[in-house]
N, C-alpha and C positions, 0 to 999 in steps of 0.2 A: 717087187715087180718081175714078172717072169720072162723067160728068154724070148718068148714071142713079143710081148710087150715092148721090150728092150731094142728090138731091130724093127726100123721103119721099112716101109714098103719098097724103098730102094735099096735095102739091104744094109743101110748104115745104122751103127748103134747110137740110140738116143743118149744124150747126156742128162743126167738128173740135174733139175733146177736147183741153184744155190738158195739156201734158205736165209733170210735176213738175220744179221747178228742179233742175239739177244740184247734187250736193253736192260740197263742196271736200275730198273725202277724201283724195286724193293730195297735195294742198297741205299739208293738216294733218299726214299721215304726214311728209312731208318736214320740216316745221317741228319736229315731235316728234324727229326723229332729230337734228335740230341743237340739241336742248334748248331750244327757243323755246316754252316751255310757256304764257306767258302769251299768246303770239301765237296759239297753238292755241285757246285759250278764246275770244278775241276773233274768231277767224274761225269756229269751229264752234258757238258758241252761237247765233248770229243764223239760221245755216242750219238747226240743228235746231229752232229755236223756229219756222221758217217750214214745216218738214216736219210739225210737231207736228198729229196729227189727220187728215193725209192719208191715204188707203188706201195701205198699202205695196205693193199690187200685186203683180208678180211677185217671185220668191225673189230676184233680183241686187238690185232696189231695197231689199228688207228687209235684205239683207245689208249694203248701202253704209251704210244707216242705223244698223244696230247696230254696224258698224266704226268709224263716226264717234262713236258714243256712248262706245266703248271708248278711242278716242284722247283724247277729252276726259277721260274718266274717270282714265286714265293720268297725264294732263298735271296734273290736280287733285291725283292723290297725289304727284307730283313736287314739287308746290308746298307740300304739307302740308296739303292741305285734304282729309282723310280722310273727312268725312262727304259732301262733295261727290262725291268720288271713289266713294264706295259708292253714291250716288244715281245716278250716271252708269252704272255698271256694271249696276246693276238694270235700266236703260232698255235697255241693250244687250242683256240676257238676254232681255227681254220681246219686243224688236223682231226678234230674230234668227231665221232660218230653223232648224227643230229640229236639223238636223245641225251647225250652227254654235254652238249653245248651251253644250256643254261647254267651248269655249274662253273665254268669257266668265265662265262659272262658276268656272273656275279661276283667273281673274284676280281675281274677287271673294274666293275662298278665300286666295289669296295675300296680298291687302290685309288680310283679316281675321286672317290668321296673324301677319303682321308687326304691325300694330296691338296685338293682343292680347299679343303677346310685348313689346312695349315697355310696355304698362301694367303687366303682371305683374312685370316687372324695377323698374319704377318703385315698385310696391307693396311689393316685398321691401325697397327701400332707404329707405322711408319711416321717419323717424325715431320712436324710442321716443316713446310718448306721443301720437301722432298716429293713433290707431287709427281713427278715423271717416274720416280721409283714406284710409288703406289699404283700409277697407271700399269706399268709393266708386270707387278704381281697381280693385279686383277685380270690383265689379258692372259696371263699364264694358267690362272685359276680357271678362267673361262675355257681354255683349250682342253684342260682334264674333264671338265663338266661336259663338254661337247662330246668328248670321247665316252664317258661313261653313258650318255643318253643314245649315243648311237647304238650301243649294246641293249640297253634296257629304257626304251623311250618313256615309259610309263613311270619311272622311278621319282617318287615325290620329293625325297631329299635332294636329289641332283637339281630337280627342276626349280625348287625353293632356292638353292644356292645359287643358281644361275641367274635367277631374277634379281637376286640381292648382289650379285656381282655386276650386273648391267647398271643397276641403280648407281652403286659406288662409282663405277668406271665412268658415266657420263658426268655425274657431280664432280669428280675429281678433275676430268679434263676442264670444266668450266672454271672451278677454283684455281687450278694451276695457271690456266691461261689468264686470268685476271690479275693473279700475282706478278706472272711475268710482264704483263703490260704495266704494270704499276712500277716495277723496276726497270722498266724501258729495254727490256730483252726482247725485241719485238720479233726478230727472226725466228727464236725458239718458240714463241708463242704462236707464230703463223704456221710453223711445222705441226704443232700439237692440233691446231684448229682443222687444218686440212686433213690430217691423220683421222680425226674423229669424223669430220663430213664424209669422208671416203668410206667409212664403214656402213655396209650394206643394212645392218641394224640401227643406225644413228636415228634415234626418235625423231619424227618430223616435228613435234612441237617444240623442240629445242633449236630447231635448224635457223629460224630467224634470231635468235639471240646469238648464236655462233656466227653468222653471217655479220652481225653488228660487231661482234667482238673482233672479226677479221678486219673490218673498216677500220677499227679503233687502233690496230696495229699500224696500219698504213698512215693514218693520220698522226699518230704518235711518232712514228718515225720521221715523217716529214718535219714535224715540229722540232724534233731532236737535232735533225740537220740543218734547219734554218737557224735555230739558237745556235748552233756551233759554228755556222757561218758568220754570224753577226760577233760571236767572241773572237774568233781568229781574225776578223777585221779590226778589231780593236786591238788586237796583238800584233797588227801589219803584216798578217801572213795572208796575202789576197789571194794567191793561187790555190791555197788550201781552201779558202772561203768559196771560191768559185766552184771548186769541186763538190763541195757539200750542196751548194745551190743547185748544180745541175744533177746531182743523184737525187734531190729531193723533187725536182721538176720531173725527173724521169719516172719516179715511183707515181706522182700524181697522173702523169700522161697515161700511164699503164691501167689506170682504174677505169671500169665503165663509169658513166654518169650516176647510175642508180646505186653505186658503192658508197657514195659518201652524200650526206644530206646537203642540201644547198648551203645552209648556214656555216657547217663545217668546211665546205669547199670555198666559200668566200674567205674564212679565217685562213685557210692555208694559202690563198692566193695574196692575201695582205702580207702575210709573212714572206713570200717569194718576192712580191713587189719591194718589200722594204729592204731586203737582202741585196738585190740588184741595185736598187736607188743607192743605197749606203755605199756599195762598192764604187758606182759612177760618181758620187760626191767626194769620196775620199781621193779618187784620181784626179778630179777637177781641181780640189784643194791644193793636190800636189803639184799641178801643172802638167799632169799627164792626159792632155785632152783626148789625144787620138785613142788611147786606152779606155777613156770614160764612155766613148760613144756607144760601143756594143753593148755594155750592161745597162745603159740607160735606155737604148732602143728596146732591150729585151723587157725592161721593167713596163715600158708604154705598152707592150703587147700583152701584157698580163690582165686579163678581164676582171669584171667585177671589183673594182677598187676604188671607184668614185672620184668625181672631178677634183675635190678638195685635196685628196692625197695626191692624185696624180700631177697636180700643178706644181709641186715641188720637184717631181721629176722632169717635167717640162721645162721649168726655169733653169733647172741644172743643166739639162740637155742644151738648151739656148746658148748658156754660157760656154759649154764645150764646143758647139758647133761654130760659134763666132771665131773663137781662137782657131779651131782647125781649118776653117775657110781661109782665115787671114793667113795662116801657113802655107796651104796649098795654093792660094791665089798668087802667093809671092813666088812659089817654086814655078807656077805656070809662066810668069812672066819672065823669070829669070831664065827658064830653059828656052823660051821663044828669043829672048835676047841672045842667047848662045847659038842661036841656029837649030836646036834640038827640036824641030817643030813636031815630029812624030811623038816624041816622049811628051811634049808639052799637051798635045792633043789627047793623049792617055791619060794624062793628070786630069785634063778638063774633064773627061768623061767620068772619071770615078768622083769628081767634085759634083757633077750634075746628080749622079746617082745617089750621093749621099744627101743632097737637097731634095731630092723627089722621094726618098723614103721618108725624110722628116715630114715631109707635107702628107704623106699617106698615113703616118701614124698620128695625125691630127695638129700637128704644130701650125699655126696660122702663118700668113705672110708677115702679118705685123710682128709676131715673135721672133721671125727669122730675119726681119729687116735689115740689120746691120750685116748679116751673113749674106743674105741675098744681093744686097748692094755690092759688095766686095766681090763676089763671085761672078756676077754679071759683068762687071767692069773688067776682070782678068779674061773672061771668056771673049767680050767683045774686042779687046785688044789682040787676042790671038786670032780671032777671025779676021780681024783687018790686016794682019800680018806684020804688026809692029811689036 
């Protein structure tokens, strides 16, 4: 630089531009050739961190940065750090001049092919019954295959491997879900079904089958809950049984009509009806008439049961109502005698409501004849003020 060039028009001395630090490319190549991969990493990483964010400038400088990233990536790959290798090779592609990028793209494709090949082999060797592990391995393999195809879309090996992984994935989802349903692990089965259906690449020709499997999980769980309710009733654990029945009914109520075939829905309703009826029957037999009313009312509200089955519920409810009306009518009379007319009126209104709901549920006046007669007598006495 001449004296004239060194002085600006304003008379200030121009400062020479700092030159980028030299990269240890050849050193790292030599270390790589000697299989000293950890030393490559210790040498290359600080140099690349120092070069991070600097203008790459001329193509030779950009080529050196990309080449060093490549050596770093290959060293990480050799040490089994596949994610680290992928990250470094992506940096190499990003930094390289256009003419050099195919080399680094191919390195990334080779990495993706190798990793996905191993993952697919591991997936095929997963023990029977470990379907979720196989699904995870297949999905990991697909991530790598997509990564490789992003760089080289026309790669035939990756395309074939991806198709193989897809077939394996959807088949494994179906097998695993079926197995979980058979083992009555309905929540896990539903999670996998929804996970599969949410995938944008889920094949349309399998969707109906998976929707049927989804319905099967709900039906199976309802069956499991109602069966548990019956068992707990036999063990005299009524509160627990009622919880099971309510959960089962809640699941059924959350399903759209088309989610369950009509015959399946009838079967589920019969299970619920019998659970509530059995609970009411137990309470009647134990003399707990008030407690029997609600489950028996509930049983009568369940549709698609058939008159013959419902007759048992109606007869049991009639027994319970007769006893409850007798008790409440006596209470009304006693309250009236004690001069507690307001309390007696409230009790009478509750009794009327009970009778009215029974009639609305289809019980005939003939079936309710003893209860109606006793209730009317108590209410008439109250209205007469006696």
